[in-house]
Phi, psi and omega in degrees: 000126183285173183299315181297322179288325176299309178305312180296319179296320183297306183306320180286319179297322183288320175286326181299317183290333182290308183297317183298319184292334176289333181256344189271333187291329182313313180292339180276344191298318180302319183285323175303312181288332174296317187274322184264343184083175174098351176052217189306315181306314176295319179300311177307314191275330172306317183285315189284326182299323173296308185301321184288319180287323177297315177288333179288326192246007184294329179288318177301312177307314179297322182295314183300322180304315181288324187285315189257353183102137185292322180299317180297309184293327178293318174301310180303312179297328182288316175297317176297318176295321175297321184289317185282333172298316174294323176301318179297317184293332181249019181307122181278334184225162177300318182298318186289321181290325176296319181288322179294328176292320180291323175293327175291331173293326177296319175295316180300319175304334181282333190281316195287300183304320189285325179293319172295316182295334178289322172293322175297320185287339190241359179232145184223163179054220176302322185296320178295317181297316177302316177296321179294318172308315184284324170308312186296316185298312181290313178293328176297326181297331180301322178298315190275316177285340183307307179294332178287313183294320176300318182302313183296311179298322186286323187286328187259339183229261187203153179298341179294334177290339182292335171265332185284341181296340181292336189304307188296312181295329181290311177306316182296313184302316176299321183291326185281319181308315183300331183272352187276117181259088181222152171275121190283107186284135177241159172284167177299323183281143178246340187272131181279130182277081187298318177300313184302315184298315178297307183299318177295323178292315174302315184289312180291318182299320180285330177283316175302308176310316179291321183289326178285316186280347174298338173293337179267323191246335184097160185283340185284343184286135181300332177296329187274300185290334179291308178293325178294311181295322181295321183293316177298320177293317178300320175296323177298313181295322186299317182295316181296314176304320182291330185293325188244004177292138179297320180222079187289154174298310181246096180298120183285355172294346175298329182276005164284339174287118184299314181297322177294318179285314177295320179298328176281330174291314176296326175298328182290318176292312186295317183279339170294318182291321180300310182293319183292319180295321176296318174305309180293316179300312182300314178296320185288321176303317187276313192273336182247317184271349175079021177287155170282166182304315184300317183290318180302322175290326177286341184303328177262010177305317181305333180291318176301313178301311185289322178294319178301319180269344185244343189299311184297324172305306182289335172298314182295311183297318175302324178290326178280315186259351188094151191271353190306298187283341168298308180290339178278310189275330180303303179302324181291318176301313177299325175294324178292324176294317181294317181301324179302317185292339174301342180271010181297145180238180173240136001291142184284133175252103184299319191290329184252330185264331184245314189300319173302318175290325176291334178291311176297321179297316183297313181301310179299315181297322177294320176295334188266324197289307180300309170313316185295316181292321177297321183289320180293311181276342177282353185262000177236167183294144182302326182290355176248009184296332174297302181297322185296320179294316186293319174303309178302317178290326184289315177307310182299314185293316178292327171299311184294311179306309184302315184297309180295327179295318191261001182295328183297337175301327178275319192247356183082201186268003176216149179272074178271186187299317181289326180291326176294316181300314181297310187295325181284335172293321174302313177306316182300318182289320176295320174295322178289325174296320175298322184291309177302319177297325177287325177298323187279314196258337179283145179230138172286138176080012172268104193239133174052049172303326185293351176279350184282000000 
């Protein structure tokens, strides 16, 4: 196995467990609350504790990856994820599990930026774009197979195995990391921006908490608007601090890169649509169309298959021809596929009314994602890839949470046939806006603009 292949394998394993853990736990929540007690409150916090700590600290993790080296931070993240996964698996009480999940989110925050930054620092040109495509394909699988794997483990064995399955891939990743002989690229700064880390965590944490909890209490609840407003204020102070800090956690010069800035705007629209489409489709299929949970999970499997086989191909093509027109055409294709699904009627016919749109959506998404990541991270210095990846991940997560949070304002409290049609049309519009944004703003051949 060559060094580049080893790096890619490690990056995929590390990111896969973090993404898998975000998607696999949902199906285990009923059994968890049944055994440990606490009802709905336990279910919510077992899920949300992970999302809040991961979302809050992902910028800090990206910065630490650049300062101390990707290999070192990746190793710490893997060890942390291993220990916290085992703690989750043996949790004796609901309170213990919630705390372990929060700690697991901290470890998860260390994994994704550092693993992607490791690819950026060891691959160049077309090989880099192709590697990002392969990383995208495998990590994308985690979102789809998570509920299926989790369902089987819960039904056949125990919810505890949902967390214990992380052990083998993490141990494998740690073994391979120990054998990886690469020069760990560092940023020029060595001082950790503690103030920036605290402000960034408070800002992102407040916003993520508010977007998650509004589903339970509504935006008018003080705990929701208060933490959301506090998060926004903290982020404003964070930006002011970063402008004047001698060694900032988030160098604002990154945003001078046109592809970095425009790519993150496109990310916001595309990932808002991606999260919203997945949310609406699964609920509609189960609550309106009468699908079982397993069949609803399988409904989006074609998207994973398309991404698995074609992501690296489109990544390589993007590396050869530039990302602009892939990022422009892909979201529009995905948007047209999503719009096709708005024509569904009752009783729903999956094969004629949904599958063609799902296939078109999957193709468009596959055309988009690897070029999008390549355009954003290829436009900054490789030694800043950790924080660059973290920014992009934070934008994607907040976009998804925001889209799901506000859709109720348009469709009401239930996803009925009319609500599904409205929501899915909104998804299509968001995707097309993302494509138009890319067509206007993305430029081919703009590399390391932040060096200027």
